Every structure is written in structure tokens, then in C-alpha cells.
N, C-alpha and C positions, 0 to 999 in steps of 0.2 A: 244178508245178501243185498247187493245194490241193484236197483231197478230204475230204468228210465221211466219217468212219470209224465213228463210234459215238456214243452218248450216254453222258455220264459215269455215269449210273445202271447201265449195262451192265458197268462195270469193277469190279474187286476190288482191295483194297489188300494182298491176300495171295497172289494168283496172276496170272500173265499170261493175258490173254484174246486169242484169235486173231480177226482180221478180214481180209477180202479188200479191198484198196484198190488201185484202178488195176491190177487183175489180179495183184497181189502179195500174198503171205501175210505179214501183219505181226502182231506182238503189241503190245498196249497195256498199260502198267503204271502204276499209281497209286502213287507214292512220296511220302508226306507231302503229298498234295494236288496234286503236280505230275504231269502226264501225260507219259509217254515212249513213243515208238514205235520198235520195232526190227524187223529182219528176223525173220520168224516161224519160220525153219528153222535148227536148230542146225548149226553149221559142222563138228561132229564127224562125224555120220553122216547128215546131211540129214533129220533127223526133226523133227516139229513141236514147237514150244516151248509150245503151248497148254496151260494148266494147270500150267505150271512154277511152283514156289514163288518168291515174291518176299519177301525179308527184308532190311531195312536197305539197300535199294538194290541188292541182288544177286539176279539171276535164276538159278535152278538148273534145268537141263534135266531134265524128268521121266523121261527114258530112261536116261541114263548118268551123270548128275550133273555135267556140265560147268557151270561158273558164269561169269557175265558181269556186268559193271557195267551197270546199267540206263541210267545217264545218258550213257555213252560207247560201250557195246558191247564194251569191252575185256574180254579173257579174264581171269578171276580164278582159274580152276581147271581142271585137266585133266579129261577127255581132249581137250577142244577146244584148238586152238592158234591159230585164226584168229578175229578179232573179228567181231561182228555189225554190220551197217550200221544206222545210226540215222537217224531222220527228224524234222524239226522238227514240233512240234504247236502247236495253238492251241485254246482252249476259249472258245466264245462265251458270252454272257450267259444263254442258254437251256440251257447244258450240253452243247451239241453239240461233239464232238471232231473237229477237222480235222487232217489230216496232209498235209505237203507232200512230194510225190514228183516228182523231176525226170525 
């Protein structure tokens, strides 16, 4: 199902922003104008990714420095070893960001 998660104006191009969507904690990341949605909890120690730095498509966990590819959720750097789940997004003409969660 598709859910409205945020408005584009609420997002940052330098850090992940956390939102609750369909009772799930997700983070939205703006990378070069593309909006990506990922599970909002780091797979290393189950801590929130809100506020994690995003640089050149890489999200860094603000707690222990694990890194993930924003577009795929793939682990790029330890201490995490498991990827983040990703979710499809869509932005409408008014700037509303929608996330599809099954």
C-alpha cells in the first residue's frame, strides 16, 4: 500500500530524516533530487538512523558509523553486516512524498 510520509520541504540533502509510516520507522533521504526510503533502524544495534549523515548516496549511522548505500540499503561499512530494507517512493506535483509498504 502507498502512504503519504512527508512533504519534500521536510527533507534534507545532507541527513536522513525519520518518519513513521504504516507503524514502521523509516528514514527518507534526498540524493541529488531523488527521494529514497529505508528502514529507519540500523541493523548493527537497532538504533535510529534519524540524523545520520548522507554524502554521495551513502548513509552513515550516527551511533557507530555503519554505512549503507541509500539506493539499495546494501552495507558499505562495518560494524553493520545486514542490509537495510528499502521501499519504493513517489513524489507528487505538490511535493508530497509517498512510500509503498507491503
